[in-house]
C-alpha positions in Angstrom: -2.5 27.4 -16.9 0.9 25.8 -16.3 -0.6 22.5 -15.3 0.9 19.2 -16.6 -1.8 16.7 -15.4 -5.5 16.8 -15.6 -5.8 14.8 -12.4 -3.7 13.5 -9.5 -5.0 10.1 -8.3 -5.1 9.3 -4.6 -5.8 5.8 -3.6 -5.1 3.4 -0.7 -1.7 1.9 -1.1 -1.5 -1.3 0.8 -0.5 -4.8 -0.1 -3.5 -6.8 1.0 -5.8 -8.8 -1.3 -8.5 -6.2 -0.9 -6.2 -3.7 -2.6 -5.8 -5.8 -5.7 -8.9 -4.5 -7.4 -8.2 -0.9 -6.4 -4.7 -1.1 -7.8 -6.0 -2.8 -11.0 -8.6 0.0 -11.3 -6.0 2.7 -10.7 -3.2 1.3 -12.9 -5.2 -0.4 -15.7 -8.9 0.7 -15.9 -8.5 4.4 -15.2 -5.6 5.1 -17.6 -7.3 3.0 -20.3 -10.5 5.0 -20.1 -9.3 8.5 -19.0 -5.9 8.6 -20.8 -6.3 6.3 -23.9 -10.0 6.9 -24.7 -10.6 10.4 -23.3 -7.2 12.1 -23.8 -6.6 13.1 -20.1 -3.2 13.0 -18.4 -3.2 11.4 -15.0 -0.5 11.4 -12.3 -0.5 8.1 -10.4 1.8 7.5 -7.4 4.0 4.5 -8.2 3.8 5.2 -11.9 4.6 8.9 -12.2 6.6 9.5 -9.0 10.0 7.8 -9.3 12.0 5.8 -6.9 14.6 8.0 -5.2 12.5 11.1 -5.4 11.7 12.8 -2.1 8.1 11.4 -1.9 6.6 14.3 0.1 7.8 17.1 -2.2 7.2 15.0 -5.3 3.5 14.5 -4.3 3.1 18.2 -3.5 4.7 19.3 -6.9 2.6 16.8 -8.9 -0.6 18.0 -7.1 0.2 21.6 -7.8 0.6 20.7 -11.5 -2.8 18.9 -11.6 -6.1 20.5 -12.4 -8.1 18.0 -10.4 -7.6 15.5 -7.5 -9.3 12.1 -7.9 -9.7 10.4 -4.5 -10.5 6.6 -4.6 -12.7 5.9 -1.5 -12.5 2.4 -0.1 -13.0 0.9 3.4 -9.2 0.6 3.5 -8.8 4.4 2.9 -11.4 5.2 5.5 -10.3 2.8 8.2 -6.7 3.8 7.9 -5.6 5.2 11.3 -3.0 7.5 9.7 -4.2 8.9 6.4 -1.6 9.0 3.6 0.4 12.1 3.1 -1.2 12.8 -0.3 -4.7 12.6 1.2 -3.7 15.2 3.8 -2.3 17.5 1.1 -5.3 17.0 -1.2 -7.8 17.9 1.5 -5.7 20.9 2.5 -5.5 22.1 -1.1 -9.2 21.6 -1.7 -10.5 23.1 1.5 -8.0 25.7 2.7 -6.4 26.9 -0.5 -9.7 26.2 -2.4 -7.7 25.9 -5.6 -8.2 22.3 -6.6 -11.4 20.5 -7.3 -11.7 17.0 -5.8 -13.5 14.1 -7.5 -14.5 11.4 -5.1 -14.9 7.9 -6.5 -16.7 5.6 -4.1 -15.4 2.1 -5.1 -17.4 0.1 -2.6 -20.5 0.9 -0.5 -19.2 3.0 2.3 -22.5 3.3 4.2 -22.3 6.0 6.7 -19.5 8.5 6.5 -19.0 8.9 10.3 -15.5 7.3 10.3 -14.2 9.7 7.7 -12.2 12.7 8.7 -14.3 15.8 9.0 -12.7 17.5 5.9 -13.7 14.6 3.7 -17.2 14.5 5.1 -17.5 18.2 4.3 -16.5 17.6 0.7 -18.9 14.7 0.3 -21.7 16.7 1.8 -20.9 19.6 -0.5 -20.6 17.7 -3.8 -21.3 13.9 -3.2 -19.4 11.0 -4.6 -19.4 9.1 -7.9 -20.3 5.5 -7.1 -18.6 2.6 -8.9 -21.2 -0.1 -9.8 -19.5 -1.3 -12.9 -18.5 -4.7 -11.6 -22.2 -5.6 -12.2 -22.1 -4.6 -15.9 -20.9 -6.5 -18.9 -18.4 -3.8 -20.0 -16.8 -2.1 -17.0 -14.3 -0.5 -19.3 -16.9 1.3 -21.5 -16.1 5.0 -21.5 -19.8 5.7 -22.1 -21.0 4.1 -18.9 -22.8 6.3 -16.4 -19.8 6.1 -14.1 -17.3 7.4 -16.6 -19.7 10.0 -17.9 -20.0 11.4 -14.4 -16.2 11.3 -13.9 -15.7 13.1 -17.3 -18.3 15.7 -16.3 -16.1 16.7 -13.3 -12.8 16.6 -15.2 -11.4 19.7 -17.0 -12.1 20.0 -20.7 -9.7 18.3 -23.0 -8.5 19.4 -26.4 -9.0 15.9 -27.8 -12.6 14.9 -28.4 -13.6 11.5 -27.0 
């Protein structure tokens, strides 16, 4: 299908203490489970988009080469006055072009979705979110946890068996 990545990961990029767990999740936990244990190939901003590249076109190119978009939902992402460029492009691709499936990971209890942009609310209403409750478990990095099984259900099939 000409795609290089199984998923492009969209997450809030901010240097506050709150972002530490999200960045740890995006850079450590997700690659460990989805790439190392399940054989997927992720595209993560800051890891797969290089300094000096034109960020906007790099994001668009990587998204076009991805089979899925994984959006990490946090209060920080929701309360952000100006959504990140990759979030705009992802929602456009998912809703207007209807060619990319979005997987929504709810990392913290969001409560009501009123503050979300309408396009995101539409996707949540249509397909729901996968809620992260792993911090309460003994092994948050088990690829057989309910959370990761749900994520893998929405991911494209891989050639490598997990």
